N, C-alpha and C positions, 0 to 999 in steps of 0.2 A: 589852820585852814589854808593859809597862802602856801605853805610848803607842800601840802597835798595838791594844790592846784598846780604848782611848778612840776611836781612829779607826774601829775596826770598829763601835762603837755608833753613831757618826755615820752611817756608811754603811748600817747596818741600818735606822735611821729614815729616812734618805733614800730607800731603796728602798721601805720600808713606805708612806711618804707618796705616792710615785710610783704604787704600785699602787692606793692609795686614790683618788688623783686619777683615774687611768685607768679605774677601775671605774665611778665616777660619771659621768665624761665620756662614756665609750663607752655607758653605760646611757642617758644623755640622748640621744645620737645615735640609739640604737636606738628610743627612744620617738618620736623625730621621723621615724623611717623611713629614715634615712641609712645605717644599717648593721645587720648581724645577726651576732653572733659568739657561740659557745659559751664563749669564754674568760673573759668578764667577766659576773658575775652583776649585772645592772643593776636590782636590786630595791629600791634605796634611795628612789627617787622615789615609787613606788607605796606603799611603807611610810610615807613622810613624809606623803603625801596622806591615807592611811587614818587615821594618827594624828591629823592636824589636823582631819579631817572633823567630829568631834563638836563642835568649837569654832566651826564655821561659817567656816573659812578658805576664801578664794576661791582659784581657780586661780592668779590673779596672785600671791598670797601664797605658795602652795606653790611655784611656779616660782621666785620671787625668793629664798626660803630655800634652795631646791636649788642654784640658781646661786651663791648666796653660799657655800655649803658647798664647791662645786667650786672656786670662786676661791680660797678660803682654803686648800684642799688644794694647789692649784697653787702659791700663794705659798710655802707650807711646803716643797713639793718644791723650788722654785727656791732658797730659802734654804739648805736642806740640800745642794743641789748646789753652791752657792758654798763652803760650809764643807768639803765633800769635796774640791773642787779646790784649796783653800788648803793649801799645805805646812805640816806641823807646825813646820818649821824657823822659820816665821814665827808663833810661838806666840801672841803678843798678838792678831794679826789673826785667826788660827785661832779662838781662844777667843771673840773678839767675834762672829765669823760663826756659831759654834756657839750662843752665847747667842741671837742673833737667831732662828735656826732653831728651837731648842727653845721659846723664849718665844712666838713667834708660833703655833707648832703646838700648844702646851699651851694657848693661849688658845682654840683650837677645842674642845679637850676641856672646858674650863671652860664654854663656851657650850652644849655638849651636856649637861653636868651640870645646868645651869640649866633648859635646855629639857626635859630628862627629868623634872624635878621639876614644872615647870609643867603638863605634859601627863599627869602621874602614870604614866609608863612606867618603873616601878622595875626591871623585869627588864632593860630596855635600859640603864637608869642603871647597874646593876651591871656590865654589859659595858664601858660606857664608863669607869667608875671603874677597872676592872682595867687596861684598855689605857693610859689617861691616867696612872694611878699607876705602871705599869711605865715609861712614857716619862720621868716625873719622876724615878724611881729611876735610870734611865740618865744623865739630865742631872746629878744630884747625884754620881753616880759619877765622871763626867768631871771635876768640880770638886774632889771630895774625895780621890780616890785619887791619892797622889803618883806623879809620873812614874817615879821610881826606887825600887828596892827598898831599904828602910832597912838600913844596915849594910854 
């Protein structure tokens, strides 16, 4: 049962990152006029632009940061997909892929924490801390919870 729980945590975060990637990717396509859909709230780029405006950020900087976030979310999604598709019977490889997925995606949370502090968006920082902290808790659970019930 614990192994299934650990696998479920990996699936949960794989789906979470896939949705995060799709939300920003589709939001970017909407802004470029390529699509329009009510399913994804593509407000992250306008929010990013608004947040950076007081610091004199150019459109090129806004776009570069937004594309960087999208690519980081894509890489996180792919790494979680590799972990999900790896059978637990190959535990050493499974754990290695889980490590890559969590460490890379947690890196984005750390980048968000730093950026929130720089632009003094403390309400946003709290949201990022909760989400990133929950992901870290899940990662630690995978490593610290024994596979078998003691006794």
